[in-house]
N, C-alpha and C positions, 0 to 999 in steps of 0.2 A: 322552501318558501316560493312564493310567486313574485316575480320581479316586474317592475315597470318595463314596458316594451323597449325603452331606450337604455336600460341598465346593461352594461357590458359585463356579464357574469357567466361566462361559458362553463359548462360542465366539462372537466378535463377527461373524464372517462366516457367515451361514446357509448359503451355498452350500458352503463348506468342510465345515461340519457335516453337511449332507445327503450329501455325497460320502463322508465318513468312515463315516456310518451306513448307506451303501448304500440310501438311500431310493429307492423306485420313482419313476419320473418321473410316473406317473399312478396314482391310486386310483379305480377305476371308480365306487365308491359316492359319493365326494366329487364327482366330475364330475356324476353324476346329481342329487345333492342340490342343487347350485348352479344347475342349469338354470333354475329359477324365479326366480332372484335375480341378474340381470345387474348391478344396482346395489342397494345397501343403504341405505335411508333411515333414518338414526339418529333423525331428528326425529320421523318417524311412529311409530317404536317407542317413543320416550320418552313420546309422548302416549297411545299405545294400551295398551301392556303393563301399566303400573301400575294402570290402571283395570280391564282385563280380568281380571287375576289379583289379586284383592283380598286383603286381609290375612286374610280368613276361610277362603279355599280355595286360596291360591296355593302353588306349589312352585317358584318361579322365583328364580334368583339373578342379579343384574345385575353383570356384571364389566367392569372396565376394566383393560387392561394398558398401562402407560405407562412408558417408560424401563426396561423389564424388571422393573417392580414390579407386583404383583397387588393390585388394589383390588376391593372388592365390597360390595354391600348386598343384603339379603334382601327379597323380596316375598312375603309370606304366612308362615304359621306351620309349614308342612311342608317346611322347608328344611334339616333336620339333615344330610342327605346331602351338603351342600356340603363337608363334611370330606374327602370323596373327591375332588371336583373340585379343591379347594384343594391337596391334596397332589400331584396330578398336574401342575397348572400350575406349582407351585413347583419340583417336580422338573425339569420341562422347562426352566424359566427358569435353573436352575443349570447347564444343559448347553449352551444356545444362547440368543442374544439374541432375544427374541420381538418380533414386530411390534407396533406400537401399535394396539390394537384394542379395541372396545367391543361387548359382546354380552350376550344373555340366555340363560342355561342353565336348562333344565327338569330338576329333580332328582326329579321324580315318576315314577311307573311308566309312564304312558301318554303317547304323543305328544299335542301340544296344538294344532297348526296344521292345520286341515282345509279351509281355503279353497282354491279353485282359482286358477290363474294368471290367468284372465279375470274373476274376481270383482272387485267394487268395494266397499270397498278390497280389494286383493289380499292374498295371504299375506305374513306377516312371517317372517324367518329365525330362528326360535327353534332353539337347539341342544338336542338330547335324546340320551339313551342308547339309545333304542329307536325304530325307525321302523315305519310300517305302509303297506300298499298304498294307503290313501286319505288319508295325511297328507303334509305338506310339511316336516316338521322335518328339520333337518340333523343327521345322526347321528354321534356320537362313540363310540369303544369304551366299553362299559359300565363303570360304577363298579366292578363286580365283577372284571372281567378286568384293569382297570388297577390296582386295589388289589392283586390277586394278583401282578402284575408288580413293583410296588414292594416287596411282601413278599419276593419273590425276591431283589431287590437288597439287602434288609436282612437276608437270611439266614434268614428264617422258612420252615418246611418245607412247609406246606400250600398249594401254589401250582401254577401251570400246569406247571412243570418237574418237581416232585416226583411228580406223577401219572404222568409218563412212566416213572418208575423204580419204580412200584408198580402195575403192570398185571395183577397176579394170575398165575394159572397160564398155561402155554403154551396156545395156542388149542385144541389137541386134548384138553387136560385140563380145559377150562372146562365148567361145567354147561350143558347144551343147553336152556336155557330163557331167556325174555326176562324182564327185571327192571324194576320201577319202584318207587320210594319217593318220597313227597313229600306236601305239604300238600294240602288240598282246595280249592285256589285256582281251579279251573275244573271245570265239571260233567263234562267228558270224563274227568277223573281218576277220578271216581266210577264211570263206566261201565267204566273200565279194571279196577277192582277186581271188578266183576261178571263181566267176561270172564275174569278170573283164577280166580274161583270155579267158573266153568263149564269152564275149560280148565287145570286146575292142572298138567298135564303139560307145557304149553307156556309158561305165563305165571305169574310170581310178582309180583303187584302189591299194594301196600298203602299206606294213608293213615297218615301219621305224626302228623298233627295236624289237628284240625277247628276252623274259624273261620267259614267261609262257609256250610257245610251241616251244622251241628251236629246237626240232627235225623236225619242219616243215619248217625251213628256207631254206634248200636245195631244197625242193619241190616248195615252193611258192616264194622264192626270197626275197630280201630286197632292198628297194629303198632309195634314198637320202632324207633327210629332205627338206621340201619346206617352203619358207617364207610364213607366214600366209596371207599376203596381196595378194600373188599370187594365193591363193585359189579362189579368186573372178574373176579370168580370166575365170572360168567355170560357166555355167548357173545354175548347180544343185550341191548341197552339200549333202552328205550322213552323217547323224548323227547316230552313233551306240554306244551303251553303252560301257564304259570301265569296270573297276571293279564295278563301280556303274553308276550313271548318267554321261554322257559325259559332262564335264564342259566346253567344247568348244561350246555347244549349243547356249548360249546367243551371243557369238561372231559371229557364223554363221548367226543367225537371223539378226544381226545388219549390215551385209553386204547386198548387193542387189541381191544375188543369191537365188534361190528357195531351201528351206531345205526339204529334205526327211528324216523324223524322224522315227527311229525304235520304235515300241511299247515297253513300258518299265514299270516295276513295280516301278522304282525309279523316284524321282522327286526333283527338286529344288524349292525354295520358290515361284517363279513366274510362274511355269507351270500352275497353276490353272487359270491364266488369259488368257491362250492360247486355241484356238480351232482348231482341225484338219480340213483341207480343207479350213480354213479361214486364218490361220497364217503359216501353214506348211502342207505338204502332209504326211499322216501316212503310215508307212510300217510295215508289219507283223513282229512279233518277229523273225521268222526264215528266214526272207528276201525273202520268196518264191515269193512275188509279186513285188520285187524291180524293176526288168527289165520292168515289165508291167507298173509301175508307171513312170519310166523314159520315156518310149514310150508315155504315156499319156501326159506328160509335153511337149514333142516335138511336138505332134499333136495338142495341145491346148496352143499355145504359149502365147496368151493374158491372158488366165485364170491363167497360171503358173506365169506370170509376176505380175498379180494382187495379188496372194497369197504371192509372195515374198515381195511385197511392204507392204501389210497388216502386215506381220510378222515383217518387219523392223520397221514400225511405232509403233506397240504394244511393241516391245522390247525397243524402245526408251523411251516410256512412263513408262514402268515397271522398267527399269534399270537406270533411271536418278539418279545421286548421292543423291539428296534430298530424293528420294523414299527409297533408301537403308538405309540412316541414320534414316529416320522415321520408317522403318521396325524394325531395331535394337532397337530403343527406345520403340516402342510399345510392343515388346516381353518382354523386361525388365520390363516395366510398368505393363503389365498384370500379369507377373510372380510374381512381388512384391506384387500386390494386393491380390493374392491368397495364400500367405505364411501364415501358421498357427502360426508361431513363428518368433521372430526377428532374422535377420541375424547377424552373429558374425564373428570376425576374428579368425579363428581356429588355433590350434597349427600347426606349419610347414608352415603357409602361409607367403608370403613375399610381400612387397609393390612393385607394378609395377610402376616405376617412370615416370613422364612425361618427354619428351625430352627437352633438353636445348633450350630455345627460344632466346638465345643471338644473333643468326644470323638473327633474324627477328625483325621488329619494332612493339612492342606490347605495346599499351597504351589502356587499357580496359576502355571504357567509362562507363561501369557499376560499376566499382570499385570506392569507395569513395576516394578522394585525401587525402594524408597525410597532417597533420596540417601545416608542413613546406612548403607544396606546395601551400597553400592557399594565 
């Protein structure tokens, strides 16, 4: 049966659940992330992490999952985004019985573990929403894409699925220019605006808000926010990093425009499944070849259209709700198997309660009926 999202009806056998969900047997990024951690020393983590991520600068949440209940405590004052991890772990626990596991989740923007495997002490397996070429964090799907998935299940419209139904005009009727809108969270975005002023027939780029480079607003100007569905009136979308990987990337792929993606050291969990020139057009880090790539797309319209379509299809495959749930489960499962000691509910942890399901009809067929119901 299909249950309401808030029905607490977990499948007790994870193998059955994974088969029903058609979970892939392997996720390449998970395999890669755990190479540095054949065993996980909880005691080392308990000693090191609370000290390393102090109350003044930390964005770490310490989780324990025990008997399918979620417990946590915050380390640091920048942990408000735990609301997103809470909702995903709770949602997953309503669908399948989770392994007993204890871990630290980084809810900040940047990866945090940069030590190498041969360092002493070695790296510790902190879980994050974003990875980088020089970090050892274990990557989960971002809070943004998971929240979007949960919003889909709750019937809210602005999500990964609704974008696919609002992709603007047909390809041949789209505006033949590249588009960018975003905040000033990386200097290359400012350069993008300069390129736009020099090449307005090819590129429409604007900064919607200044925080990091406020002194540049007078020179570069500020533009109004644009509805995301309106992005897809343009044939080409420019994806440039923000503070880390631009979390709009999956949404851009799911539209039917061609994505021109800046080379980046940062990545999300699904990037490993994408190939340049097959799913998107790569652009150098300093954007020096961006105009050249836009011209290429205009001169090779059918090839550009094919790349846009391939990117959309691959994003649909990698970002389906069942794939995200499977990914979360497999990370927790692999982590639990490598723990060298049993997880515990630590001092200061609090139970994260399941939401009230009184507004939904929940009759779990897996639960044995009470005697008076027989």
